[in-house]
C-alpha positions in Angstrom: -27.0 3.2 -12.7 -25.2 1.3 -10.0 -25.8 2.5 -6.1 -23.5 2.0 -3.4 -21.9 4.0 -0.6 -18.4 5.4 -0.6 -16.8 6.9 2.3 -19.8 7.1 3.8 -22.2 8.8 1.1 -24.5 7.5 -1.4 -23.5 7.6 -4.3 -25.3 6.4 -7.6 -23.0 6.0 -11.0 -24.3 5.0 -14.6 -21.8 2.3 -15.2 -21.6 -1.5 -17.2 -21.9 -3.4 -14.8 -18.5 -5.8 -15.7 -16.6 -2.4 -15.6 -13.9 -2.5 -13.4 -14.9 0.0 -10.0 -11.1 1.1 -10.8 -12.1 2.8 -13.7 -15.6 4.0 -12.0 -14.1 5.1 -9.2 -10.8 7.2 -10.9 -12.6 8.4 -14.1 -16.5 8.4 -13.2 -16.2 9.7 -9.4 -12.9 11.2 -9.6 -11.3 9.4 -6.9 -7.9 9.1 -7.9 -6.3 8.1 -4.5 -6.8 4.6 -5.8 -3.7 4.0 -8.1 -3.2 1.2 -10.9 -0.6 -0.8 -10.4 -0.5 -4.0 -12.5 -4.2 -4.7 -13.9 -4.0 -7.7 -13.1 -4.2 -8.1 -9.5 -0.8 -9.1 -8.6 0.5 -5.8 -6.8 -2.3 -3.9 -4.1 -2.2 -1.1 -5.7 -5.4 -0.4 -6.5 -7.1 -2.3 -2.8 -9.7 -0.6 -1.5 -11.8 -1.7 1.4 -15.7 -3.5 0.8 -17.5 -3.9 3.4 -14.0 -3.9 5.7 -12.2 -6.4 3.2 -9.4 -5.3 1.0 -10.4 -5.9 -2.6 -8.2 -5.1 -6.1 -10.4 -3.0 -7.6 -9.0 -3.7 -10.9 -10.3 -6.9 -11.0 -13.8 -6.6 -8.7 -17.1 -5.4 -11.5 -18.8 -2.6 -10.5 -22.0 -4.3 -10.2 -20.4 -5.9 -7.2 -20.5 -3.5 -5.0 -24.0 -2.4 -6.1 -25.9 -1.7 -2.6 -22.2 -2.4 -0.4 -19.8 -0.1 1.7 -16.8 1.0 -0.4 -13.9 2.8 1.2 -10.6 4.3 -0.7 -8.2 6.3 0.3 -9.1 9.8 0.7 -12.2 7.9 3.1 -9.8 8.3 5.6 -9.1 12.0 6.1 -5.8 12.1 7.9 -5.9 8.7 9.3 -3.0 8.1 12.4 -1.4 5.2 9.9 -1.7 7.9 6.9 0.4 10.2 9.0 3.1 7.2 10.2 3.5 6.8 6.7 4.7 10.1 6.1 6.4 10.9 9.2 8.5 7.3 8.6 9.3 7.8 4.8 7.5 4.6 4.5 6.3 5.8 0.7 8.2 7.0 -2.2 7.2 7.3 -5.5 3.2 7.1 -4.4 1.5 4.0 -6.1 1.7 1.5 -3.5 1.1 3.4 -0.9 -2.7 3.9 -0.8 -3.2 0.0 -1.5 -0.5 -0.4 1.5 -3.0 1.7 4.0 -5.8 0.5 2.6 -4.7 -3.4 3.6 -3.0 -2.7 7.2 -6.1 -0.2 8.2 -7.7 -4.1 8.5 -4.7 -5.5 11.1 -5.8 -5.1 15.2 -4.3 -2.9 17.0 -0.5 -4.1 18.3 0.1 -6.7 15.5 3.4 -8.7 15.0 5.6 -8.2 12.6 4.9 -11.8 11.1 1.3 -10.5 11.2 1.6 -7.3 9.3 3.8 -9.1 6.9 1.4 -11.5 5.9 -1.5 -8.8 5.9 0.3 -7.2 3.3 1.6 -10.0 1.3 -0.6 -9.2 -1.7 0.8 -5.3 -1.1 3.9 -4.8 -3.7 6.5 -1.7 -3.3 9.2 -1.7 -6.0 10.9 1.5 -3.6 11.0 1.4 -0.4 11.8 -2.6 0.7 9.6 -2.1 3.4 11.6 -2.1 6.8 9.9 1.8 6.4 6.0 0.5 6.2 6.3 -1.6 8.7 8.0 1.1 11.1 4.6 3.6 10.0 2.3 0.6 10.7 3.9 -0.1 14.6 4.3 3.4 14.6 0.1 3.8 14.1 -0.9 0.4 15.3 1.9 -0.4 18.7 3.7 -3.2 19.0 2.7 -6.9 20.6 4.6 -6.3 23.5 2.9 -4.7 26.4 5.4 -2.2 26.9 4.5 1.0 25.3 7.9 2.8 26.8 9.4 0.0 24.2 11.2 1.5 21.1 9.6 0.6 17.7 10.9 -3.1 17.1 14.1 -3.4 15.1 12.8 -5.0 11.8 14.6 -7.7 9.8 14.7 -8.2 6.6 14.0 -11.8 4.9 16.7 -11.2 2.5 20.5 -11.9 3.2 23.2 -9.4 1.6 23.2 -7.4 -0.8 23.5 -8.4 -5.2 26.8 -8.1 -5.8 27.5 -7.4 -9.3 30.6 -9.2 -11.3 33.2 -6.8 -10.5 31.8 -7.4 -6.5 30.7 -3.8 -6.1 27.7 -4.2 -4.5 24.0 -4.1 -7.3 23.8 -0.2 -7.8 27.1 1.0 -6.7 29.1 3.6 -8.2 31.5 2.0 -10.4 33.9 4.9 -10.3 33.0 7.5 -12.8 34.0 10.9 -12.5 37.4 9.5 -10.0 40.5 10.1 -12.0 41.1 7.6 -14.3 37.6 6.0 -14.9 37.0 5.2 -18.9 40.6 5.4 -19.4 
């Protein structure tokens, strides 16, 4: 029998000691907000907080949380970071979002862009890029600037120009399908 605190409530669950915390949360306890992205600890989609620290639930055996405090996305109950993610379009497919939010909870108020990037280094998003995510976190936690009236800082991408295809069009750009003469 495994006993731990989950989102502020004591829980007991019959589970093999080496069963992944992710599987116990989703299959035994019905907390499906924690997502499986890669199953290898690479993407951060399954991030939960254990004693206030982010861990990837796909790698941690449930025995390691005996007697500890576990917080999932369901335990936040409409947290300001969740609201900011929704307001700033920081979630698209929803797979990475719970892990991003749980990890962002560990940031102090008024983080810098570098602090946010470092904090989220273990969380991958394949849909949004990261600008909307950074903006959401700035909106929820404030900026490193002392002026509260200052707008959310513009986030400069780390990469350069868009990747160009051999025809010179940006990757993902329409190739003329539907235009007169296309395909002839």
